[in-house]
TIMI-2910 file (N, C-alpha, C, CB; in pm, 1 decimal, decimal comma, always signed):
<rs>
+----------+----------+----------+----------+----------+----------+----------+----------+----------+----------+----------+----------+------+
!      n_x !      n_y !      n_z !     ca_x !     ca_y !     ca_z !      c_x !      c_y !      c_z !     cb_x !     cb_y !     cb_z ! resn !
+----------+----------+----------+----------+----------+----------+----------+----------+----------+----------+----------+----------+------+
!  -1221,9 !  +3742,3 !  -2150,4 !  -1187,7 !  +3744,7 !  -2011,3 !  -1163,6 !  +3921,9 !  -1953,6 !  -1038,5 !  +3642,3 !  -1998,5 !  Met !
!  -1199,6 !  +3952,0 !  -1825,1 !  -1131,4 !  +3996,1 !  -1816,6 !  -1034,7 !  +4002,5 !  -1750,5 !  -1161,6 !  +4039,1 !  -1825,2 !  Lys !
!   -915,7 !  +4125,0 !  -1757,7 !   -813,7 !  +4107,5 !  -1641,0 !   -875,3 !  +4073,4 !  -1458,4 !   -727,0 !  +4266,4 !  -1647,0 !  Trp !
!   -799,7 !  +3970,8 !  -1442,8 !   -811,1 !  +3884,7 !  -1355,9 !   -732,7 !  +3928,4 !  -1277,2 !   -798,5 !  +3767,3 !  -1385,7 !  Ser !
!   -545,4 !  +3983,5 !  -1290,4 !   -455,5 !  +3965,4 !  -1230,2 !   -413,7 !  +4048,6 !  -1117,5 !   -386,0 !  +3954,4 !  -1304,9 !  Gly !
!   -534,9 !  +4180,2 !  -1006,9 !   -501,4 !  +4325,4 !   -957,6 !   -444,7 !  +4409,3 !  -1040,0 !   -419,2 !  +4330,1 !   -853,6 !  Gly !
!   -373,8 !  +4469,1 !  -1009,9 !   -307,5 !  +4538,2 !  -1018,3 !   -199,5 !  +4604,5 !  -1109,1 !   -295,1 !  +4511,9 !   -956,2 !  Lys !
!   -181,0 !  +4614,5 !  -1223,7 !    -60,3 !  +4630,1 !  -1265,4 !    +44,1 !  +4708,4 !  -1181,5 !    -74,9 !  +4681,0 !  -1380,0 !  Ile !
!   +144,4 !  +4613,5 !  -1200,7 !   +265,1 !  +4734,4 !  -1098,9 !   +373,9 !  +4745,4 !  -1195,6 !   +349,4 !  +4664,6 !   -919,9 !  Val !
!   +413,7 !  +4702,8 !  -1248,3 !   +502,8 !  +4761,4 !  -1391,4 !   +549,0 !  +4707,0 !  -1476,0 !   +602,7 !  +4818,9 !  -1383,0 !  Ala !
!   +585,4 !  +4755,8 !  -1565,3 !   +617,0 !  +4717,1 !  -1738,7 !   +729,4 !  +4719,8 !  -1733,3 !   +572,7 !  +4808,3 !  -1866,1 !  Lys !
!   +754,5 !  +4612,2 !  -1901,7 !   +921,4 !  +4519,8 !  -1924,4 !   +881,9 !  +4478,6 !  -2022,0 !   +990,4 !  +4389,4 !  -1823,2 !  Ala !
!  +1026,8 !  +4451,4 !  -2157,7 !  +1015,1 !  +4423,1 !  -2260,2 !  +1028,7 !  +4265,3 !  -2311,1 !  +1086,9 !  +4503,9 !  -2304,0 !  Ile !
!   +982,7 !  +4157,6 !  -2325,4 !  +1034,3 !  +4066,6 !  -2358,5 !  +1152,6 !  +4044,3 !  -2425,8 !   +968,3 !  +4029,7 !  -2397,0 !  Val !
!  +1272,0 !  +4023,3 !  -2380,6 !  +1421,6 !  +4051,2 !  -2424,0 !  +1472,8 !  +3933,4 !  -2551,9 !  +1529,5 !  +4032,2 !  -2268,4 !  Asp !
!  +1397,7 !  +3800,2 !  -2462,0 !  +1381,2 !  +3602,0 !  -2497,9 !  +1349,8 !  +3513,2 !  -2442,0 !  +1472,0 !  +3525,4 !  -2520,7 !  Ser !
!  +1406,5 !  +3445,9 !  -2412,8 !  +1330,5 !  +3328,1 !  -2401,3 !  +1380,3 !  +3276,1 !  -2386,8 !  +1266,9 !  +3279,4 !  -2459,9 !  Phe !
!  +1334,2 !  +3050,3 !  -2310,4 !  +1368,7 !  +2956,2 !  -2332,9 !  +1303,2 !  +2915,8 !  -2237,8 !  +1481,2 !  +2935,2 !  -2353,1 !  Arg !
!  +1288,1 !  +2772,5 !  -2367,9 !  +1216,5 !  +2672,5 !  -2339,5 !  +1303,8 !  +2541,2 !  -2260,1 !  +1153,2 !  +2639,1 !  -2472,0 !  Gln !
!  +1169,6 !  +2493,2 !  -2238,9 !  +1274,3 !  +2336,5 !  -2134,2 !  +1204,6 !  +2245,2 !  -2166,4 !  +1286,4 !  +2319,8 !  -1938,0 !  Met !
!  +1202,6 !  +2144,8 !  -2236,2 !  +1129,9 !  +2020,3 !  -2208,6 !  +1161,6 !  +1883,7 !  -2149,3 !  +1092,3 !  +1993,2 !  -2305,9 !  Glu !
!  +1100,7 !  +1849,7 !  -2073,6 !  +1138,3 !  +1748,1 !  -1934,1 !  +1255,2 !  +1812,1 !  -1842,5 !  +1202,7 !  +1580,9 !  -1987,6 !  Asn !
!  +1261,6 !  +1950,6 !  -1812,1 !  +1283,0 !  +2034,6 !  -1701,3 !  +1319,0 !  +1962,1 !  -1500,7 !  +1130,5 !  +2123,4 !  -1720,2 !  Cys !
!  +1442,7 !  +1990,7 !  -1504,1 !  +1434,5 !  +1979,2 !  -1384,6 !  +1427,0 !  +2150,6 !  -1242,9 !  +1562,6 !  +1878,4 !  -1384,7 !  Thr !
!  +1411,7 !  +2103,2 !  -1110,3 !  +1393,5 !  +2254,9 !  -1084,9 !  +1560,8 !  +2323,8 !  -1065,4 !  +1285,8 !  +2277,0 !   -925,9 !  Leu !
!  +1637,4 !  +2241,2 !  -1071,3 !  +1756,2 !  +2237,7 !  -1094,6 !  +1799,4 !  +2347,3 !  -1222,7 !  +1782,8 !  +2093,6 !  -1115,5 !  Glu !
!  +1761,7 !  +2235,3 !  -1316,1 !  +1833,3 !  +2367,5 !  -1489,4 !  +1742,6 !  +2471,2 !  -1451,1 !  +1788,7 !  +2310,9 !  -1721,8 !  Gln !
!  +1607,1 !  +2430,8 !  -1393,3 !  +1510,7 !  +2601,4 !  -1422,3 !  +1632,8 !  +2763,4 !  -1350,3 !  +1290,9 !  +2590,9 !  -1265,4 !  Leu !
!  +1616,1 !  +2656,0 !  -1236,7 !  +1720,1 !  +2747,2 !  -1139,4 !  +1837,3 !  +2785,0 !  -1199,4 !  +1769,1 !  +2675,8 !  -1012,3 !  Arg !
!  +1898,9 !  +2775,9 !  -1257,4 !  +1961,9 !  +2801,2 !  -1309,1 !  +1986,4 !  +2901,8 !  -1474,7 !  +1978,6 !  +2707,8 !  -1282,2 !  Asp !
!  +1860,2 !  +2829,5 !  -1531,2 !  +1886,1 !  +2926,6 !  -1687,8 !  +1841,1 !  +3045,5 !  -1634,9 !  +1786,7 !  +2884,3 !  -1848,9 !  Ser !
!  +1814,0 !  +3089,7 !  -1550,6 !  +1805,7 !  +3211,4 !  -1415,0 !  +1958,2 !  +3307,3 !  -1336,3 !  +1738,5 !  +3104,3 !  -1267,7 !  Thr !
!  +2058,4 !  +3185,8 !  -1330,1 !  +2168,4 !  +3254,8 !  -1312,1 !  +2240,7 !  +3397,2 !  -1325,2 !  +2212,0 !  +3201,0 !  -1356,9 !  Arg !
!  +2283,1 !  +3465,7 !  -1284,5 !  +2352,9 !  +3644,1 !  -1257,0 !  +2203,5 !  +3728,2 !  -1258,3 !  +2488,2 !  +3723,4 !  -1430,3 !  Gly !
!  +2003,0 !  +3656,2 !  -1275,5 !  +1951,8 !  +3752,7 !  -1201,4 !  +1879,5 !  +3691,9 !  -1112,7 !  +1885,7 !  +3845,0 !  -1266,0 !  Phe !
!  +1818,2 !  +3855,2 !  -1042,1 !  +1788,7 !  +3806,2 !   -835,3 !  +1689,6 !  +3753,7 !   -824,4 !  +1765,3 !  +3924,2 !   -704,5 !  Gly !
!  +1692,3 !  +3640,8 !   -980,7 !  +1574,6 !  +3524,9 !   -899,8 !  +1577,9 !  +3459,6 !   -902,9 !  +1473,2 !  +3494,9 !   -899,2 !  Leu !
!  +1782,3 !  +3396,2 !   -920,1 !  +1849,8 !  +3320,3 !   -889,3 !  +1894,7 !  +3335,9 !   -715,5 !  +1943,6 !  +3329,2 !   -991,7 !  Tyr !
!  +1819,9 !  +3380,2 !   -679,8 !  +1906,5 !  +3414,0 !   -514,9 !  +1786,3 !  +3403,0 !   -439,5 !  +1995,2 !  +3592,5 !   -480,2 !  Asp !
!  +1667,4 !  +3412,4 !   -487,2 !  +1535,1 !  +3393,0 !   -353,4 !  +1505,0 !  +3315,9 !   -378,9 !  +1413,2 !  +3466,8 !   -319,5 !  Leu !
!  +1535,9 !  +3235,4 !   -264,5 !  +1579,5 !  +3099,9 !   -195,6 !  +1441,8 !  +3061,9 !   -123,9 !  +1720,2 !  +3117,0 !    -76,8 !  Phe !
!  +1370,6 !  +3187,9 !   -103,2 !  +1160,0 !  +3109,1 !    -72,6 !  +1101,2 !  +3076,6 !   -156,8 !  +1027,6 !  +3195,7 !    -22,4 !  Thr !
!  +1195,6 !  +3147,4 !   -289,3 !  +1088,5 !  +3144,8 !   -417,0 !  +1121,1 !  +2964,5 !   -475,1 !  +1143,3 !  +3301,5 !   -571,3 !  Tyr !
!  +1202,6 !  +2939,6 !   -485,8 !  +1270,7 !  +2810,5 !   -523,0 !  +1221,5 !  +2664,6 !   -414,6 !  +1449,2 !  +2848,3 !   -507,8 !  Trp !
!  +1263,9 !  +2733,2 !   -355,7 !  +1155,1 !  +2595,1 !   -162,9 !  +1018,3 !  +2553,8 !   -224,5 !  +1071,1 !  +2732,0 !    +63,8 !  Val !
!  +1027,9 !  +2700,9 !   -269,0 !   +787,4 !  +2730,0 !   -260,8 !   +811,1 !  +2600,8 !   -432,7 !   +660,9 !  +3056,1 !   -340,1 !  Ser !
!   +836,3 !  +2602,8 !   -468,9 !   +852,5 !  +2504,8 !   -602,2 !   +910,9 !  +2309,8 !   -613,9 !   +975,0 !  +2598,8 !   -686,3 !  Leu !
!   +911,4 !  +2297,4 !   -482,7 !   +979,1 !  +2157,6 !   -471,8 !   +863,3 !  +2017,4 !   -457,4 !  +1083,0 !  +2167,1 !   -323,6 !  Val !
!   +713,0 !  +2084,2 !   -486,2 !   +664,6 !  +1977,6 !   -536,4 !   +591,6 !  +1926,7 !   -687,1 !   +597,7 !  +1965,8 !   -452,3 !  Ser !
!   +681,5 !  +2043,9 !   -727,2 !   +700,9 !  +2011,0 !   -888,9 !   +685,9 !  +1894,9 !   -942,7 !   +819,2 !  +2034,8 !   -935,7 !  Leu !
!   +644,6 !  +1826,4 !  -1033,8 !   +732,1 !  +1668,4 !  -1101,5 !   +855,7 !  +1649,3 !  -1036,6 !   +782,1 !  +1670,8 !  -1279,0 !  Pro !
!   +959,8 !  +1497,9 !  -1081,0 !  +1060,9 !  +1581,1 !  -1158,0 !  +1112,4 !  +1601,7 !  -1253,1 !  +1127,3 !  +1584,3 !  -1137,6 !  Pro !
!   +987,5 !  +1608,8 !  -1351,2 !  +1054,5 !  +1663,8 !  -1498,9 !   +948,5 !  +1684,6 !  -1523,5 !  +1140,0 !  +1582,9 !  -1611,6 !  Ser !
!   +942,0 !  +1867,4 !  -1630,2 !   +827,5 !  +1907,7 !  -1640,7 !   +854,9 !  +2043,5 !  -1721,3 !   +758,3 !  +1912,6 !  -1505,9 !  Phe !
!   +821,6 !  +2103,7 !  -1833,9 !   +793,0 !  +2188,4 !  -1937,6 !   +813,6 !  +2310,5 !  -1873,4 !   +660,1 !  +2172,3 !  -2000,6 !  Phe !
!   +941,7 !  +2380,8 !  -1888,0 !  +1020,5 !  +2531,4 !  -1803,0 !  +1053,0 !  +2542,5 !  -1916,8 !  +1153,1 !  +2542,6 !  -1669,7 !  Gly !
!   +970,5 !  +2708,8 !  -1861,9 !  +1009,5 !  +2830,7 !  -1950,2 !  +1054,9 !  +2922,9 !  -1899,7 !   +923,9 !  +2884,8 !  -2016,3 !  Ile !
!  +1228,9 !  +3007,5 !  -1902,6 !  +1204,4 !  +3125,4 !  -1887,4 !  +1227,6 !  +3243,6 !  -1946,9 !  +1229,3 !  +3134,9 !  -1813,7 !  Thr !
!  +1171,0 !  +3324,4 !  -1911,4 !  +1169,2 !  +3484,7 !  -1995,9 !  +1280,7 !  +3572,8 !  -1929,2 !  +1002,2 !  +3582,3 !  -1974,8 !  Ile !
!  +1330,0 !  +3625,8 !  -2054,0 !  +1430,9 !  +3745,4 !  -1988,9 !  +1366,1 !  +3842,8 !  -2051,9 !  +1604,1 !  +3748,2 !  -2020,3 !  Tyr !
!  +1383,7 !  +3968,7 !  -1917,4 !  +1296,6 !  +4100,7 !  -2015,6 !  +1393,7 !  +4224,1 !  -1941,2 !  +1066,8 !  +4126,9 !  -1974,3 !  Leu !
!  +1393,7 !  +4316,0 !  -2005,9 !  +1472,5 !  +4436,4 !  -2076,8 !  +1374,6 !  +4531,0 !  -2083,8 !  +1536,0 !  +4410,0 !  -2225,3 !  Thr !
!  +1437,6 !  +4659,6 !  -2041,8 !  +1278,7 !  +4773,0 !  -1979,0 !  +1269,2 !  +4799,1 !  -1868,9 !  +1130,5 !  +4725,0 !  -1985,0 !  Asn !
!  +1250,5 !  +4723,7 !  -1777,2 !  +1125,5 !  +4704,8 !  -1669,2 !  +1163,1 !  +4818,4 !  -1612,3 !  +1111,9 !  +4567,5 !  -1560,0 !  Glu !
!  +1003,7 !  +4828,2 !  -1553,2 !  +1026,4 !  +4940,6 !  -1548,3 !   +858,1 !  +4966,2 !  -1435,0 !  +1056,9 !  +5010,5 !  -1720,5 !  Gln !
!   +897,0 !  +4979,2 !  -1290,7 !   +769,2 !  +5028,4 !  -1175,6 !   +667,6 !  +5087,9 !  -1223,9 !   +805,3 !  +5128,3 !  -1068,8 !  Trp !
!   +555,9 !  +5130,8 !  -1222,9 !   +485,2 !  +5190,1 !  -1247,1 !   +498,9 !  +5277,0 !  -1139,4 !   +388,2 !  +5134,3 !  -1278,4 !  Leu !
!   +436,4 !  +5392,0 !  -1126,6 !   +440,9 !  +5498,7 !  -1020,5 !   +353,9 !  +5468,6 !   -931,2 !   +416,4 !  +5631,7 !  -1061,8 !  Asp !
!   +183,5 !  +5505,5 !  -1052,9 !    +77,8 !  +5444,1 !   -974,3 !     +6,9 !  +5279,9 !   -997,5 !    -27,4 !  +5544,9 !   -992,9 !  Thr !
!    +24,1 !  +5206,7 !   -979,7 !    -34,7 !  +5039,3 !  -1032,5 !   -193,4 !  +5165,9 !  -1110,4 !    -97,2 !  +4853,7 !   -822,3 !  Pro !
!   -196,0 !  +5045,3 !  -1208,0 !   -360,0 !  +5073,8 !  -1232,4 !   -436,8 !  +4965,6 !  -1268,5 !   -390,2 !  +5172,1 !  -1342,7 !  Phe !
!   -539,8 !  +4906,2 !  -1219,4 !   -675,7 !  +4768,2 !  -1277,3 !   -733,8 !  +4800,6 !  -1411,7 !   -840,4 !  +4759,2 !  -1165,0 !  Lys !
!   -614,1 !  +4785,5 !  -1572,5 !   -702,5 !  +4801,6 !  -1648,4 !   -855,4 !  +4744,1 !  -1674,9 !   -642,0 !  +4787,8 !  -1721,2 !  Pro !
!   -953,7 !  +4823,0 !  -1776,2 !  -1064,1 !  +4755,4 !  -1821,9 !  -1040,6 !  +4707,9 !  -1920,5 !  -1165,8 !  +4812,4 !  -1834,2 !  Ser !
!   -948,5 !  +4672,0 !  -1972,9 !   -955,7 !  +4563,2 !  -2077,9 !   -947,9 !  +4433,3 !  -2091,4 !   -893,1 !  +4577,0 !  -2140,5 !  Ala !
!   -936,2 !  +4381,3 !  -2198,1 !   -944,8 !  +4233,2 !  -2175,2 !   -765,4 !  +4135,3 !  -2181,1 !  -1064,8 !  +4178,5 !  -2318,7 !  Arg !
!   -816,1 !  +3978,0 !  -2154,1 !   -684,0 !  +3984,0 !  -2161,3 !   -737,0 !  +3776,8 !  -2103,9 !   -573,5 !  +4141,4 !  -2038,7 !  Ser !
!   -542,7 !  +3735,9 !  -2149,9 !   -662,6 !  +3565,2 !  -2168,4 !   -523,7 !  +3513,9 !  -2107,0 !   -739,3 !  +3468,1 !  -2386,0 !  Tyr !
!   -528,1 !  +3584,7 !  -2055,5 !   -419,1 !  +3525,6 !  -1903,6 !   -399,7 !  +3626,4 !  -1774,4 !   -234,0 !  +3502,5 !  -1958,0 !  Gly !
!   -361,1 !  +3600,5 !  -1613,8 !   -388,4 !  +3662,7 !  -1524,4 !   -250,0 !  +3683,4 !  -1500,8 !   -476,5 !  +3611,1 !  -1433,0 !  Pro !
!   -113,5 !  +3701,3 !  -1579,2 !    +19,2 !  +3764,1 !  -1525,6 !    +21,2 !  +3856,5 !  -1627,1 !   +159,4 !  +3670,7 !  -1511,0 !  Ser !
!    +23,4 !  +3784,7 !  -1820,6 !    +78,8 !  +3841,4 !  -1869,0 !    +61,8 !  +3950,3 !  -1993,5 !   +129,9 !  +3769,6 !  -1869,9 !  Trp !
!    +40,6 !  +4032,5 !  -2065,7 !    -15,5 !  +4079,6 !  -2144,0 !    +81,9 !  +4142,4 !  -2192,7 !   -115,3 !  +4132,8 !  -2114,7 !  Ile !
!    +37,2 !  +4086,1 !  -2373,8 !   +117,2 !  +4109,6 !  -2519,9 !    +32,7 !  +4207,9 !  -2554,5 !   +129,4 !  +3981,8 !  -2641,5 !  Val !
!   +119,9 !  +4338,5 !  -2597,2 !   +193,2 !  +4463,4 !  -2564,2 !   +192,7 !  +4457,0 !  -2747,3 !   +367,1 !  +4459,8 !  -2444,0 !  Val !
!   +175,3 !  +4387,6 !  -2887,0 !   +233,5 !  +4411,5 !  -2990,9 !   +205,3 !  +4474,7 !  -3070,1 !   +254,5 !  +4347,0 !  -3032,4 !  Asp !
!   +139,1 !  +4632,5 !  -2988,1 !    +73,4 !  +4730,6 !  -3148,0 !   +101,7 !  +4897,5 !  -3032,3 !   -200,9 !  +4678,2 !  -3221,4 !  Asn !
!   +109,9 !  +4980,9 !  -3125,6 !     +5,9 !  +5129,5 !  -3057,3 !    -72,9 !  +5105,9 !  -2982,2 !    -85,1 !  +5212,5 !  -3141,5 !  Pro !
!   -217,2 !  +5041,4 !  -3066,8 !   -335,2 !  +5061,7 !  -3018,0 !   -322,4 !  +4909,0 !  -2858,4 !   -471,5 !  +5042,4 !  -3180,1 !  Ser !
!   -292,1 !  +4873,9 !  -2853,5 !   -237,2 !  +4835,5 !  -2719,4 !   -180,7 !  +4901,1 !  -2651,3 !   -169,9 !  +4755,9 !  -2713,7 !  Leu !
!    -83,9 !  +4945,6 !  -2680,5 !     -2,6 !  +5029,2 !  -2640,3 !    -60,0 !  +5145,3 !  -2507,0 !    +36,9 !  +5090,6 !  -2772,7 !  Glu !
!   -179,6 !  +5183,0 !  -2597,1 !   -201,5 !  +5278,7 !  -2538,1 !   -323,1 !  +5208,8 !  -2432,7 !   -231,1 !  +5399,1 !  -2638,4 !  Asn !
!   -420,0 !  +5142,0 !  -2455,7 !   -492,0 !  +5064,9 !  -2386,7 !   -448,3 !  +5055,7 !  -2283,2 !   -513,8 !  +4965,2 !  -2426,9 !  Gln !
!   -337,0 !  +4940,3 !  -2296,1 !   -261,0 !  +4861,3 !  -2108,4 !   -215,1 !  +4955,5 !  -2047,4 !   -111,6 !  +4742,2 !  -2097,6 !  Trp !
!    -83,2 !  +5020,8 !  -2126,1 !     -7,8 !  +5095,1 !  -2080,2 !    -34,1 !  +5224,7 !  -2028,7 !    +61,7 !  +5097,0 !  -2150,2 !  Leu !
!   -100,2 !  +5257,4 !  -2120,2 !   -146,2 !  +5416,6 !  -2017,5 !   -250,6 !  +5498,6 !  -2000,4 !    -82,7 !  +5520,7 !  -2043,3 !  Asn !
!   -324,1 !  +5364,7 !  -1925,6 !   -442,3 !  +5348,3 !  -1829,7 !   -426,5 !  +5469,2 !  -1791,7 !   -446,7 !  +5238,7 !  -1713,9 !  Ala !
!   -504,9 !  +5529,1 !  -1703,4 !   -502,0 !  +5587,3 !  -1578,0 !   -598,6 !  +5534,6 !  -1491,5 !   -515,9 !  +5721,1 !  -1585,3 !  Thr !
!   -518,8 !  +5522,5 !  -1353,7 !   -501,7 !  +5446,5 !  -1260,4 !   -677,7 !  +5517,2 !  -1214,6 !   -338,1 !  +5465,2 !  -1161,3 !  Pro !
+----------+----------+----------+----------+----------+----------+----------+----------+----------+----------+----------+----------+------+
</rs>
């Protein structure tokens, strides 16, 4: 499928991630302690309708960079918000595209 998540506005490298089976909303929020997301109360309130226990994942990023010019790529994706770029060809296709 083609990219369907709108324009790409930032790029980053995944540093690590944490998977949590039978996770609660409190555990998920606690996994973001020390990061900006932890204090975004509007975000956490928006998740109160989650079931009491769910599969949670927190992805920790490094080298985050907002792009000067957002762009909508013509390349293919298998998800609406993440693109895995694991070789120079994909990096060129996704991250160096012209707006």
